[in-house]
Backbone bond lengths (Angstrom), bond angles and torsions (degrees), N, CA, C in turn:
res aa  C-N    CA-C-N  psi(-1)  N-CA   C-N-CA  omega(-1)  CA-C   N-CA-C  phi
1 M - - - 1.451 - - 1.513 111.33 -
2 T 1.347 115.82 145.69 1.426 118.52 177.54 1.514 111.60 -87.81
3 I 1.331 116.67 164.80 1.471 121.26 178.02 1.543 108.48 -58.62
4 Q 1.352 117.11 -41.98 1.454 117.87 -176.06 1.517 111.42 -63.16
5 L 1.336 117.63 -36.21 1.450 119.56 178.79 1.520 111.43 -71.76
6 L 1.306 114.90 -29.97 1.469 118.15 -175.85 1.481 113.33 -79.51
7 M 1.345 116.99 -31.24 1.477 118.70 -167.10 1.507 112.41 -82.99
8 L 1.295 115.25 72.72 1.478 120.14 175.63 1.486 108.09 -84.64
9 I 1.356 115.37 178.73 1.436 119.54 -162.54 1.507 114.88 -142.43
10 V 1.232 116.68 153.22 1.457 124.10 169.28 1.484 107.76 -137.54
11 T 1.310 114.87 170.27 1.453 120.85 -178.37 1.467 112.03 -137.44
12 A 1.297 115.94 64.87 1.441 118.62 -176.85 1.505 109.90 -148.95
13 A 1.355 116.56 163.40 1.425 123.35 175.61 1.507 108.74 -87.67
14 V 1.326 114.67 162.93 1.469 118.77 -173.10 1.535 111.09 -74.14
15 Q 1.242 118.46 -47.21 1.463 120.24 -170.84 1.529 109.96 -96.09
16 G 1.313 116.56 155.75 1.426 122.48 173.21 1.532 112.43 93.99
17 S 1.339 115.70 -157.71 1.440 120.30 -175.96 1.517 109.06 -134.41
18 G 1.329 115.87 -171.71 1.452 120.53 -179.90 1.496 110.83 62.60
19 I 1.366 117.79 -136.79 1.421 119.38 -178.89 1.514 110.51 -73.06
20 G 1.355 120.29 0.77 1.460 123.41 174.14 1.499 111.71 -98.63
21 A 1.363 116.88 24.44 1.459 119.57 -178.39 1.533 109.02 -69.74
22 P 1.417 115.17 158.43 1.448 117.28 177.70 1.504 111.56 -55.59
23 A 1.352 116.89 148.52 1.425 123.21 -176.94 1.510 110.05 -111.12
24 I 1.294 117.23 -97.28 1.445 122.42 177.98 1.531 108.95 -82.86
25 V 1.302 117.09 134.09 1.463 121.65 178.99 1.506 108.57 -114.02
26 F 1.330 116.65 120.97 1.464 123.61 174.08 1.525 109.00 -96.90
27 V 1.328 118.21 131.78 1.429 122.92 -175.02 1.517 110.53 -128.29
28 C 1.353 117.20 130.03 1.445 122.33 168.82 1.525 107.05 -129.88
29 E 1.326 118.30 175.81 1.457 120.60 -171.28 1.525 111.27 -60.67
30 H 1.338 116.88 -52.96 1.479 118.40 -174.66 1.523 112.44 -95.23
31 G 1.338 118.64 -4.75 1.486 120.98 179.38 1.500 112.60 62.30
32 A 1.368 114.89 30.75 1.458 118.50 -169.00 1.541 114.14 -128.01
33 A 1.360 117.48 -20.77 1.437 118.51 -173.75 1.529 110.99 -130.62
34 K 1.340 118.18 -77.72 1.470 121.04 -174.45 1.525 111.21 -57.95
35 S 1.308 117.87 -46.65 1.445 119.70 -177.78 1.552 112.12 -67.72
36 V 1.347 115.11 -30.39 1.456 120.28 178.56 1.528 109.57 -71.88
37 I 1.339 117.17 -42.35 1.475 120.39 177.44 1.506 110.46 -61.59
38 A 1.356 116.45 -45.98 1.449 119.84 179.93 1.522 111.76 -60.86
39 T 1.288 118.86 -42.60 1.433 124.21 177.64 1.522 111.78 -61.19
40 A 1.327 114.76 -48.53 1.487 119.43 -179.95 1.512 111.09 -59.41
41 Y 1.317 118.98 -50.03 1.457 121.09 -176.57 1.530 111.37 -72.37
42 F 1.328 117.86 -36.27 1.464 118.28 176.25 1.504 110.93 -60.76
43 N 1.319 117.15 -49.48 1.477 119.11 -175.95 1.532 111.83 -65.91
44 K 1.336 115.82 -35.93 1.466 119.65 177.32 1.531 110.32 -65.27
45 L 1.289 118.30 -51.72 1.466 120.75 -174.94 1.525 111.48 -71.87
46 A 1.331 117.13 -33.44 1.484 118.92 176.85 1.537 110.56 -64.35
47 A 1.334 115.96 -40.59 1.433 118.69 179.44 1.535 111.81 -65.84
48 E 1.334 115.84 -39.81 1.461 120.62 179.58 1.524 112.26 -64.57
49 R 1.343 115.39 -33.36 1.469 119.79 -179.06 1.522 112.80 -87.99
50 G 1.310 115.49 -7.98 1.467 118.96 -177.50 1.536 113.31 74.89
51 V 1.340 115.45 25.48 1.459 119.03 177.25 1.558 109.18 -86.49
52 P 1.308 117.36 123.01 1.500 120.13 -171.85 1.541 112.08 -82.14
53 V 1.328 115.21 54.27 1.477 121.38 -178.78 1.509 107.89 -136.16
54 R 1.348 115.39 140.59 1.456 118.66 177.40 1.567 107.92 -132.94
55 A 1.325 113.90 163.96 1.464 120.01 -174.29 1.508 109.64 -126.78
56 T 1.318 115.28 163.73 1.470 123.21 173.67 1.498 109.15 -136.08
57 F 1.348 116.95 168.15 1.469 121.00 -177.45 1.520 110.16 -120.74
58 R 1.368 113.86 147.25 1.463 121.96 -179.85 1.514 109.31 -143.44
59 G 1.353 116.45 171.69 1.443 121.16 177.52 1.502 109.16 -135.22
60 T 1.344 117.68 162.39 1.443 122.71 173.02 1.516 111.33 -92.21
61 A 1.311 116.63 -29.58 1.468 122.67 174.99 1.520 106.71 -138.93
62 P 1.326 118.32 71.75 1.479 120.63 -168.00 1.534 112.52 -67.07
63 Q 1.348 112.33 141.96 1.464 118.49 174.43 1.522 107.84 -90.97
64 D 1.349 115.99 -176.23 1.439 118.27 -171.30 1.525 115.63 -76.47
65 D 1.311 115.82 -35.46 1.496 120.45 -173.78 1.520 111.38 -133.64
66 L 1.308 115.69 163.05 1.473 119.09 174.54 1.517 110.95 -64.06
67 S 1.301 116.45 153.24 1.427 123.66 178.24 1.550 110.65 -61.03
68 V 1.299 117.49 129.15 1.451 122.24 177.65 1.536 109.46 -61.67
69 R 1.317 116.37 -40.10 1.471 120.67 -177.33 1.539 108.64 -66.23
70 A 1.318 116.66 -44.07 1.467 120.85 -177.37 1.531 109.47 -65.65
71 V 1.328 118.64 -43.63 1.434 122.24 -179.30 1.516 110.38 -64.19
72 A 1.306 117.23 -45.76 1.488 120.77 178.27 1.516 112.34 -60.94
73 G 1.316 115.49 -41.79 1.468 120.22 -179.82 1.510 112.26 -64.91
74 L 1.316 115.96 -44.55 1.467 119.00 178.67 1.517 112.82 -63.45
75 R 1.345 114.90 -42.11 1.444 117.50 177.22 1.517 112.40 -64.96
76 A 1.289 117.76 -37.73 1.487 119.64 176.87 1.519 111.20 -65.31
77 D 1.316 116.70 -30.65 1.474 121.71 177.22 1.486 113.08 -77.59
78 G 1.358 116.21 -12.15 1.484 118.87 -176.35 1.518 112.61 78.55
79 V 1.358 117.66 24.46 1.419 122.03 -179.72 1.503 109.54 -107.73
80 T 1.331 116.72 137.01 1.458 122.72 -176.11 1.517 108.55 -65.67
81 V 1.330 115.71 131.55 1.457 121.62 176.10 1.536 108.78 -78.19
82 P 1.337 119.84 127.63 1.473 120.08 -178.35 1.549 110.96 -60.62
83 A 1.315 114.77 144.02 1.421 120.36 178.14 1.527 111.73 -72.49
84 G 1.336 116.14 152.83 1.465 119.94 175.44 1.491 113.68 106.37
85 K 1.340 115.81 173.06 1.430 123.05 179.91 1.542 110.06 -115.84
86 P 1.332 117.83 164.60 1.458 118.56 178.49 1.530 110.75 -55.39
87 T 1.339 113.04 134.93 1.495 119.12 -178.29 1.538 107.81 -138.58
88 A 1.307 115.70 143.51 1.454 120.64 179.45 1.512 110.80 -71.06
89 I 1.317 116.27 139.22 1.443 120.21 175.27 1.548 108.37 -67.16
90 D 1.356 115.95 135.77 1.457 118.64 -175.33 1.542 109.39 -130.65
91 E 1.299 114.68 -174.44 1.460 120.92 -175.97 1.522 111.16 -64.39
92 N 1.303 117.53 -35.88 1.439 122.04 179.40 1.540 111.06 -63.65
93 D 1.305 115.88 -42.49 1.453 120.77 178.03 1.561 110.52 -61.45
94 I 1.314 113.61 -43.37 1.468 117.38 -177.19 1.539 111.13 -67.25
95 T 1.314 117.24 -37.69 1.450 121.51 179.08 1.542 110.75 -66.81
96 R 1.290 118.51 -45.41 1.414 123.45 -174.86 1.526 114.03 -77.82
97 A 1.319 117.67 -25.09 1.449 121.81 -175.21 1.495 112.82 -69.95
98 S 1.335 116.41 144.43 1.449 121.30 168.11 1.522 109.29 -83.91
99 H 1.318 116.82 -39.71 1.436 121.73 -179.30 1.514 109.10 -149.04
100 I 1.333 114.56 147.18 1.445 120.76 -177.76 1.520 107.54 -125.02
101 F 1.324 116.99 122.94 1.477 121.40 -178.47 1.530 110.61 -108.21
102 A 1.291 116.62 117.61 1.466 121.85 174.85 1.527 108.55 -87.59
103 I 1.320 115.68 123.73 1.465 120.43 -177.36 1.549 106.11 -115.27
104 G 1.313 116.99 91.78 1.438 122.54 177.88 1.495 114.73 72.26
105 C 1.320 119.58 32.61 1.458 122.58 -179.53 1.548 108.37 -148.10
106 T 1.334 113.08 169.56 1.448 119.39 176.87 1.516 108.08 -107.05
107 L 1.313 116.43 121.46 1.455 121.65 -176.27 1.540 110.86 -74.02
108 P 1.326 116.67 154.51 1.475 118.88 172.14 1.511 109.58 -59.30
109 D 1.329 116.48 153.85 1.438 120.46 -174.61 1.542 111.20 -57.58
110 R 1.302 118.78 -41.12 1.459 121.57 -178.00 1.557 111.54 -60.35
111 A 1.328 115.75 -38.44 1.464 118.53 176.93 1.505 110.79 -75.03
112 R 1.334 118.81 -37.91 1.443 122.87 -175.69 1.528 111.62 -64.56
113 V 1.336 117.81 -35.97 1.463 121.47 -178.38 1.502 113.77 -98.49
114 S 1.330 116.93 11.59 1.473 121.22 -176.94 1.513 113.50 -74.09
115 G 1.329 116.42 -15.11 1.466 118.18 -174.46 1.529 111.89 85.17
116 K 1.309 116.97 0.34 1.485 121.67 -177.75 1.530 112.76 -110.41
117 A 1.335 116.68 -5.14 1.474 119.58 -168.56 1.556 111.32 -90.92
118 A 1.333 113.59 146.39 1.413 122.27 174.86 1.531 107.75 -144.75
119 D 1.331 116.57 162.22 1.493 119.73 -172.24 1.526 109.81 -124.46
120 W 1.321 117.08 123.11 1.470 123.21 171.51 1.530 106.58 -101.15
121 S 1.307 118.15 71.43 1.456 122.21 -174.31 1.493 115.55 -77.97
122 D 1.350 116.65 -10.70 1.473 117.77 -175.57 1.519 111.99 -91.34
123 V 1.304 120.44 8.01 1.470 122.39 177.63 1.512 109.54 -79.26
124 P 1.319 118.33 117.18 1.462 121.31 -177.39 1.532 112.07 -73.40
125 D 1.300 116.27 149.86 1.478 120.06 175.83 1.515 112.78 -125.78
126 D 1.360 116.21 6.86 1.413 118.60 -175.45 1.547 114.44 -123.08
127 R 1.341 115.34 13.21 1.478 119.29 -179.30 1.504 114.14 -122.58
128 G 1.350 114.16 18.25 1.469 117.37 175.90 1.497 114.00 95.95
129 Y 1.311 115.51 173.40 1.486 123.28 -174.37 1.532 111.72 -64.23
130 G 1.324 117.29 -42.70 1.472 120.58 -172.92 1.527 112.50 -60.34
131 P 1.341 119.26 -56.16 1.468 121.39 179.74 1.538 111.93 -59.88
132 M 1.369 115.64 -39.48 1.440 118.62 176.99 1.529 112.06 -59.16
133 R 1.352 114.94 -50.33 1.463 120.47 -179.71 1.484 112.18 -59.84
134 D 1.346 116.31 -45.25 1.482 119.96 -177.32 1.522 112.84 -61.99
135 A 1.333 117.71 -40.36 1.458 119.33 177.02 1.512 111.13 -67.11
136 I 1.309 118.66 -38.64 1.428 122.00 179.23 1.532 111.35 -66.62
137 V 1.331 117.42 -41.56 1.465 120.38 -177.74 1.533 109.25 -67.62
138 R 1.325 118.06 -33.70 1.491 119.86 175.97 1.517 110.66 -59.86
139 H 1.337 116.50 -45.85 1.432 121.73 178.50 1.539 110.99 -63.99
140 V 1.335 116.12 -47.42 1.445 121.21 -179.17 1.540 111.97 -59.54
141 T 1.321 116.27 -41.65 1.455 120.13 179.38 1.515 112.14 -63.16
142 A 1.348 115.32 -43.69 1.475 119.00 177.14 1.537 111.51 -63.89
143 L 1.284 116.33 -39.45 1.473 120.84 177.18 1.522 110.03 -61.70
144 L 1.303 118.83 -46.67 1.452 121.33 179.66 1.516 112.95 -64.30
145 D 1.354 115.82 -37.34 1.475 119.18 173.24 1.492 112.32 -53.93
146 E 1.349 114.23 -46.39 1.443 119.62 -179.09 1.539 112.90 -68.17
147 L 1.323 115.36 -38.51 1.444 118.01 178.69 1.516 112.39 -61.42
148 Q 1.299 116.16 -39.80 1.443 118.98 -179.37 1.496 113.26 -69.52
149 R 1.328 117.12 -25.58 1.442 120.26 177.02 1.550 110.96 -77.65
150 S 1.319 116.88 -19.18 1.495 120.22 -171.13 1.516 113.08 -115.67
151 T 1.358 118.56 11.25 1.471 121.32 177.77 1.508 108.59 -118.34
152 V 1.314 116.07 134.38 1.486 122.19 178.24 1.508 107.00 -118.57
153 N 1.347 117.42 115.58 1.474 121.07 178.74 1.518 113.70 -112.30
154 F 1.384 115.18 1.26 1.466 120.80 172.78 1.541 114.70 68.03
155 D 1.328 118.22 4.99 1.430 121.43 -175.12 1.517 115.02 -71.69
156 K 1.335 118.27 -19.29 1.431 121.71 179.42 1.578 109.99 -105.23
157 A 1.299 115.95 0.66 1.470 119.15 179.25 1.544 112.42 -77.60
158 E 1.304 115.58 156.75 1.484 121.08 -178.76 1.540 110.36 -73.80
159 I 1.300 116.29 127.75 1.449 122.87 -179.69 1.552 109.54 -62.99
160 G 1.309 116.02 141.73 1.431 120.14 173.65 1.504 116.42 87.34
161 K 1.326 118.52 -1.05 1.463 123.56 -177.83 1.539 109.83 -132.19
162 P 1.321 116.75 159.62 1.476 117.38 171.07 1.500 110.70 -63.46
163 P 1.276 118.88 152.16 1.475 122.03 -179.68 1.509 111.83 -64.24
164 S 1.289 118.16 139.40 1.483 122.15 175.45 1.502 109.71 -62.38
165 G 1.332 115.71 139.72 1.472 119.91 179.12 1.490 114.29 87.25
166 W 1.325 117.01 7.43 1.503 122.47 177.55 1.526 108.29 -122.13
167 T 1.333 115.30 145.57 1.449 120.32 171.38 1.550 107.99 -97.65
168 A 1.345 113.12 107.29 1.468 120.42 -177.74 1.531 109.04 -93.74
169 T 1.319 118.67 109.60 1.446 122.21 -168.77 1.519 109.96 -152.79
170 Q 1.333 115.79 -159.98 1.464 120.07 175.37 1.529 109.77 -151.13
171 T 1.299 113.25 155.84 1.481 120.12 167.39 1.526 108.14 -91.64
172 G 1.316 118.23 126.75 1.447 121.19 179.55 1.510 111.67 90.09
173 S 1.327 116.00 -152.77 1.464 122.44 -173.48 1.510 112.68 -97.31
174 G 1.315 117.16 175.07 1.439 122.49 -179.57 1.503 111.42 102.17
175 H 1.313 114.19 -163.72 1.449 119.23 -178.46 1.554 108.65 -144.02
176 A 1.323 115.41 101.46 1.466 120.73 175.23 1.534 109.26 -73.82
177 T 1.299 115.37 143.52 1.471 121.63 177.74 1.547 109.24 -123.31
178 W 1.294 115.32 101.83 1.431 121.95 -179.44 1.524 108.50 -105.54
179 A 1.330 116.99 130.24 1.473 120.12 179.88 1.540 109.10 -156.79
180 V 1.328 113.95 149.38 1.489 120.85 173.40 1.516 106.56 -81.32
181 V 1.308 115.76 130.58 1.470 121.05 177.71 1.544 110.17 -135.66
182 A 1.297 117.15 162.49 1.487 121.65 174.18 1.486 110.18 -86.82
183 D 1.361 114.95 142.06 1.468 121.32 176.76 1.495 107.86 -148.15
184 D 1.335 117.82 116.10 1.476 123.16 -177.86 1.511 112.38 -64.13
185 T 1.348 117.73 -18.02 1.465 121.63 -179.71 1.532 112.74 -90.12
186 A 1.339 117.22 -3.63 1.465 120.41 -175.39 1.515 112.36 -54.62
187 P 1.328 117.04 140.95 1.492 119.00 176.61 1.476 113.50 -55.66
188 S 1.396 117.23 -39.40 1.426 120.59 172.08 1.552 108.05 -124.66
189 R 1.303 115.24 93.24 1.479 120.94 -174.34 1.533 111.03 -66.35
190 P 1.358 116.04 152.24 1.495 124.06 17.74 1.529 113.70 -108.85
191 N 1.372 121.64 -14.37 1.427 120.95 -168.78 1.501 115.79 -106.54
192 V 1.339 114.12 156.77 1.456 122.24 175.69 1.543 107.23 -139.37
193 L 1.336 116.05 167.80 1.454 122.53 171.04 1.504 107.10 -101.87
194 K 1.390 115.70 125.16 1.458 121.16 -174.25 1.534 109.77 -118.59
195 Q 1.326 115.73 140.28 1.484 122.07 172.38 1.526 105.25 -113.41
196 S 1.358 115.90 121.20 1.459 119.46 -176.52 1.520 113.09 -131.39
197 G 1.333 117.26 8.46 1.454 121.18 177.59 1.500 111.70 -89.79
198 Q 1.316 117.22 -162.91 1.425 123.18 178.51 1.530 110.00 -139.67
199 A 1.333 114.94 120.76 1.493 120.35 -179.42 1.515 106.42 -153.66
200 T 1.353 114.62 172.49 1.470 117.80 178.17 1.510 110.44 -57.00
201 F 1.320 115.92 -58.54 1.459 121.82 178.13 1.550 109.16 -142.91
202 P 1.340 119.49 92.96 1.448 119.80 176.06 1.544 109.27 -62.68
203 V 1.305 115.36 136.28 1.477 119.96 179.96 1.531 108.90 -143.25
204 C 1.323 116.57 140.31 1.469 123.37 178.77 1.497 107.67 -130.01
205 I 1.348 115.19 116.90 1.473 121.63 -169.34 1.510 108.84 -112.68
206 K 1.349 115.38 135.59 1.483 121.27 178.80 1.528 108.18 -80.60
207 D 1.353 115.70 119.53 1.468 120.69 -168.29 1.515 115.12 -66.42
208 D 1.326 116.09 -35.87 1.478 117.90 -169.46 1.512 113.61 -94.68
209 T 1.338 117.31 22.12 1.480 121.66 -179.99 1.526 111.09 -102.61
210 S 1.301 116.63 148.46 1.465 122.89 174.34 1.505 106.19 -157.12
211 I 1.311 117.81 96.29 1.455 122.97 -175.50 1.496 111.89 -126.50
212 K 1.313 116.65 128.01 1.454 121.12 175.75 1.529 110.82 -93.23
213 D 1.316 117.33 -54.12 1.465 123.02 178.51 1.519 107.61 -121.82
214 G 1.319 116.21 128.53 1.485 119.20 -177.57 1.507 110.87 171.14
215 F 1.328 115.23 -141.55 1.487 120.72 -178.90 1.534 107.12 -152.79
216 V 1.328 113.57 159.61 1.431 122.49 171.16 1.531 107.87 -143.15
217 E 1.306 117.45 141.89 1.464 123.26 -172.75 1.519 108.65 -146.47
218 V 1.312 117.17 149.62 1.457 121.83 176.15 1.504 109.48 -154.69
219 K 1.323 115.58 155.50 1.450 121.61 168.45 1.516 107.75 -102.68
220 F 1.315 116.23 133.46 1.460 119.37 -177.11 1.537 111.26 -137.42
221 K 1.309 113.71 158.43 1.480 122.31 177.18 1.512 107.60 -137.11
222 A 1.357 117.48 114.38 1.455 120.79 173.71 1.504 109.07 -82.90
223 I 1.298 115.96 119.48 1.478 119.89 -173.64 1.493 112.97 -94.09
224 S 1.320 116.94 -48.13 1.480 119.72 -177.74 1.499 110.38 -160.62
225 G 1.337 114.99 174.56 1.470 122.20 -179.84 1.493 109.33 146.00
226 R 1.327 117.64 128.08 1.464 122.56 179.47 1.525 109.61 -82.04
227 E 1.326 117.41 -36.47 1.498 118.60 -178.49 1.519 109.24 -90.16
228 D 1.341 118.19 -33.86 1.467 119.21 -175.23 1.504 109.85 -156.74
229 Q 1.336 115.24 151.17 1.446 122.21 173.22 1.513 106.40 -139.66
230 A 1.332 115.15 89.79 1.458 119.32 -167.02 1.530 110.86 -132.12
231 G 1.338 115.47 152.47 1.418 124.38 168.68 1.539 107.43 -131.42
232 G 1.291 117.45 131.68 1.482 119.90 -175.47 1.514 113.41 -140.61
233 L 1.335 113.88 168.01 1.440 124.44 177.44 1.505 109.72 -125.12
234 V 1.319 118.33 141.02 1.459 122.66 171.12 1.502 109.61 -114.85
235 W 1.325 116.50 151.54 1.452 122.12 176.97 1.486 110.63 -151.58
236 R 1.367 117.26 160.58 1.435 123.12 -171.09 1.500 113.53 49.88
237 A 1.310 117.32 35.78 1.452 123.44 -177.80 1.517 107.98 -72.36
238 R 1.339 117.32 129.43 1.451 124.17 170.01 1.514 110.19 -84.89
239 D 1.329 115.10 -39.62 1.462 124.80 179.02 1.522 108.01 -166.21
240 A 1.308 117.64 -167.03 1.438 121.26 -174.44 1.506 113.39 -76.53
241 N 1.318 117.54 -0.64 1.457 121.54 -179.95 1.512 114.41 -119.27
242 N 1.329 118.20 -2.11 1.454 121.95 -175.54 1.515 110.32 -140.41
243 Y 1.319 118.03 108.41 1.463 122.61 -176.04 1.530 110.99 -173.85
244 Y 1.337 113.43 166.00 1.476 118.80 166.38 1.533 108.09 -90.75
245 V 1.300 117.44 151.35 1.463 122.47 176.07 1.525 108.77 -144.44
246 A 1.326 114.35 137.18 1.492 122.00 168.01 1.549 106.55 -122.90
247 R 1.320 113.46 135.97 1.475 115.68 -177.43 1.558 109.67 -138.14
248 A 1.320 114.43 153.39 1.464 122.60 172.75 1.516 108.10 -113.11
249 N 1.353 116.86 136.89 1.442 121.45 -172.64 1.523 111.76 -121.37
250 A 1.329 117.24 121.05 1.432 121.51 -177.43 1.522 113.19 -77.95
251 L 1.355 119.01 -22.36 1.424 121.62 176.71 1.538 111.36 -77.07
252 E 1.308 116.76 -34.96 1.466 122.43 -176.38 1.504 113.66 -100.18
253 N 1.351 117.60 -14.36 1.482 119.71 -175.25 1.493 111.97 55.20
254 N 1.352 115.82 56.63 1.428 119.17 176.32 1.546 111.44 -152.30
255 V 1.299 115.60 168.39 1.473 122.25 174.81 1.507 105.95 -126.18
256 T 1.375 114.41 134.15 1.472 118.59 -175.60 1.544 110.01 -136.86
257 I 1.331 115.21 149.65 1.446 120.78 177.33 1.544 106.86 -118.37
258 Y 1.333 113.89 145.40 1.444 122.16 -177.80 1.547 110.71 -140.77
259 H 1.321 116.74 163.82 1.468 118.54 154.26 1.527 109.13 -117.95
260 T 1.333 112.31 149.08 1.459 119.83 179.45 1.525 107.20 -117.47
261 I 1.338 116.94 117.81 1.425 123.35 -177.77 1.505 109.25 -121.16
262 N 1.350 116.37 120.36 1.465 121.35 -178.30 1.521 112.34 51.23
263 G 1.340 114.89 37.54 1.452 121.22 175.40 1.516 113.97 88.63
264 R 1.318 118.90 -5.90 1.468 122.04 -176.85 1.511 109.11 -100.13
265 R 1.311 118.49 118.68 1.480 123.55 -178.21 1.513 108.18 -91.85
266 T 1.353 115.49 136.72 1.453 122.36 179.89 1.490 109.48 -130.19
267 E 1.326 119.25 121.01 1.438 122.97 176.84 1.494 113.05 -69.61
268 K 1.377 116.15 138.43 1.469 121.05 -177.40 1.501 113.10 -119.94
269 K 1.347 119.19 -33.31 1.467 120.44 -179.39 1.539 107.18 -163.13
270 R 1.365 115.00 148.48 1.440 117.38 175.72 1.554 110.34 -146.03
271 A 1.313 115.47 160.08 1.470 121.12 176.46 1.507 107.69 -140.23
272 N 1.310 117.16 141.13 1.436 122.68 175.53 1.496 111.00 -78.22
273 M 1.342 117.70 120.61 1.458 122.82 -179.20 1.537 107.83 -147.35
274 T 1.313 117.64 149.60 1.439 121.78 -178.51 1.506 109.95 -72.70
275 V 1.330 115.92 124.27 1.481 122.05 177.13 1.533 107.05 -129.29
276 A 1.287 117.15 93.42 1.482 120.42 -176.77 1.518 110.38 -75.74
277 A 1.343 115.38 137.78 1.459 120.93 174.93 1.546 108.73 -73.59
278 N 1.353 113.55 153.54 1.462 122.15 177.99 1.504 113.49 57.14
279 R 1.336 115.57 29.46 1.475 122.95 171.52 1.528 107.73 -131.56
280 W 1.304 114.60 146.90 1.464 119.14 178.09 1.515 109.14 -79.46
281 H 1.319 114.67 135.57 1.480 124.40 177.33 1.537 108.94 -127.76
282 S 1.315 113.53 161.43 1.454 119.37 175.76 1.528 110.05 -116.41
283 L 1.332 117.32 123.37 1.479 122.66 179.80 1.528 107.75 -117.76
284 R 1.352 114.62 134.89 1.431 119.25 -174.36 1.549 109.15 -141.46
285 V 1.357 115.51 143.12 1.451 121.82 173.17 1.528 108.06 -128.83
286 D 1.338 116.46 126.46 1.467 123.00 169.38 1.495 107.69 -101.89
287 F 1.317 118.59 132.25 1.465 120.92 -179.18 1.499 112.19 -134.50
288 Q 1.320 116.42 124.74 1.451 124.57 -176.19 1.541 107.80 -136.96
289 A 1.338 117.17 112.32 1.443 120.50 -176.31 1.535 109.16 54.46
290 G 1.335 118.48 -120.29 1.469 120.09 -179.62 1.493 115.86 -101.20
291 R 1.333 116.56 12.62 1.481 121.58 -179.67 1.509 110.82 -107.70
292 F 1.324 117.08 129.00 1.452 123.19 -178.38 1.534 108.65 -124.92
293 T 1.334 116.62 134.86 1.464 123.07 176.31 1.518 109.03 -120.58
294 V 1.320 114.85 125.59 1.506 119.97 -179.89 1.492 108.89 -109.17
295 T 1.347 116.51 132.28 1.467 123.04 -177.12 1.525 108.33 -128.50
296 L 1.317 116.52 136.08 1.457 123.61 174.48 1.526 109.88 -121.29
297 D 1.342 117.33 123.42 1.445 122.87 178.54 1.542 111.32 50.25
298 G 1.318 115.68 42.64 1.465 120.18 175.96 1.534 115.29 79.63
299 Q 1.326 117.21 0.38 1.484 120.65 -179.95 1.526 108.46 -112.72
300 K 1.334 116.47 128.92 1.417 121.10 -178.20 1.547 110.17 -67.52
301 A 1.300 117.58 127.79 1.457 121.71 176.70 1.508 110.47 -85.40
302 F 1.370 116.83 -49.07 1.453 119.09 178.25 1.543 109.49 -176.05
303 D 1.323 114.44 168.15 1.474 123.49 166.08 1.522 108.16 -105.23
304 W 1.340 114.20 153.65 1.467 118.09 174.06 1.534 106.82 -149.18
305 D 1.348 115.78 143.91 1.427 122.24 -179.91 1.556 110.32 -114.79
306 D 1.345 115.10 131.48 1.478 120.25 179.28 1.506 109.26 -161.46
307 E 1.316 116.91 154.83 1.488 120.64 179.06 1.515 111.10 -132.27
308 T 1.313 118.38 30.77 1.452 120.53 -179.50 1.521 110.26 -66.52
309 F 1.326 117.49 -49.69 1.453 121.94 176.72 1.518 109.19 -112.67
310 K 1.330 116.50 107.28 1.458 121.94 -174.43 1.506 112.78 -98.09
311 D 1.314 118.54 -22.63 1.445 123.89 -173.55 1.526 112.61 -86.96
312 A 1.293 115.25 164.64 1.494 120.26 175.28 1.531 108.59 -62.72
313 G 1.333 112.44 148.47 1.470 117.61 177.25 1.545 110.73 -155.91
314 K 1.266 115.33 -177.73 1.445 121.43 -175.34 1.549 110.21 -84.08
315 V 1.343 116.07 163.73 1.446 123.04 176.35 1.479 109.59 -120.35
316 G 1.337 117.70 159.83 1.454 120.79 -179.92 1.514 112.13 -175.90
317 V 1.343 115.23 -166.61 1.478 122.22 179.93 1.525 109.66 -119.52
318 W 1.355 114.18 163.50 1.482 119.31 -168.52 1.514 109.83 -152.26
319 T 1.313 117.23 147.15 1.485 123.54 167.41 1.504 108.61 -137.83
320 K 1.315 115.00 -176.17 1.478 120.66 179.44 1.519 110.13 -134.74
321 A 1.343 113.55 140.89 1.469 122.55 167.44 1.548 111.58 55.65
322 D 1.363 116.81 -122.79 1.443 122.16 -176.07 1.550 111.98 -96.02
323 S 1.276 118.64 15.16 1.458 122.98 -179.63 1.535 111.52 -61.52
324 V 1.334 116.63 118.12 1.441 120.52 171.90 1.547 107.80 -95.09
325 T 1.312 115.52 112.46 1.458 121.52 -169.41 1.514 110.55 -135.80
326 E 1.325 117.92 141.61 1.445 124.38 175.03 1.506 109.80 -110.05
327 F 1.345 116.15 148.28 1.449 124.38 178.45 1.515 111.24 -129.91
328 D 1.340 114.76 146.20 1.460 121.10 177.63 1.504 110.59 -150.15
329 D 1.315 116.05 161.28 1.475 121.72 175.18 1.540 111.38 51.53
330 F 1.289 116.73 53.83 1.470 122.17 175.69 1.530 109.06 -72.61
331 T 1.323 116.38 124.35 1.460 123.12 -170.72 1.482 109.27 -130.84
332 Y 1.325 117.00 143.34 1.450 120.17 179.52 1.534 110.42 -159.91
333 G 1.305 115.73 162.27 1.473 120.01 -178.84 1.511 112.01 -175.04
334 S 1.304 116.11 162.11 1.473 122.72 177.96 1.508 110.92 -97.77
335 K 1.324 115.81 156.65 1.458 122.38 173.92 1.496 109.44 -119.16
C-alpha cells in the first residue's frame, strides 16, 4: 500500500464521546512504548498545525504500565506523555477509529479486516528510544501532511459566498443558499459552511473529488427548520441528481440512508439515534464496494449493502427542505 492510500482521516478528539470520539488508533504489542510515542507526537504536531484530529494508544497484549524508556524519552523531548495505562484494543476502538496503525504487532482479526488497518513495520525496537522515535515521527509527519490535504474547514474561504471548488446547488426545486459564515461555536473556528435557503434537497459537492472506496465525514449542527432539521453526506455522486446520501435528523432523532436516482430519493435503512438540535455532531460513512457503514458521533448506526452506484464519484454535504444547517471539518479519503 502507498502512503496516500494509508493516510485516512478522522476528525475527533481522543477522550470522551460524541464528536470527541477516538480518531486514529496506534497499536503496539504491549501498548506501552511505540504506540505511546506515536500518540504523543501525533497529538503534539496535530495541535501545532491546527489539524482537528487526535489519536490514542492501544496494545494487543498490554502490560501493566507505560514503558519507562518511552516516558523518559518523551519527557526529555518536552513532549506531553499521553494519559492512561496500556489497554487492549477492543471492538469499540475499531468501530470509532478512522484508521488503525499496527506498529510492530499483529492486529486482531476484526481490526485487520476492518478496512482501516495499516502497518508501520519499519519502526525499530532494538536500537533505543532515538531511532524508534525518529521512525515514528517520519510516519506521523507524512500522515499529517495527508490529513491537511484532505480536510476542509472553510477557514480560508471568502465569507458570504459558497466555497471555491464546490458546486453549491440542489436536487429538485427551490433555491438552496450555501455560504461560508463565521460561527464562534465552530469545531475549528472561525468559519463554517451554512445552508439557509429552501429547496427539495440542498446539496453542495466538492468538485475535485473522485472516490470509489473510502470514507467521508463531517461535523454538522442543525439550527432550525419547521419541515426538517438535517445534516447529511453524499458519496459516489455522479451529479446533483444521482448519488448516495446518509443523513441525521434532529426533528425525528434518526439516521437514514438513501439512494437518489434521477432526482428521486428512496429510503433504504434507518436507525433511531439521538440528534440534538443546535449541537455539533459528527456524521461519517465508510464505503467499500457494495458495503456502507454509517456512524453518528462515534456510534455505528447500521451497515447497508447496495450496488446502484459502483463507480467512483464525488463527495459532499446535503440537507433537506427548510433545514438551516452548518457544516465544518469536512473530511474524506480513499481506501
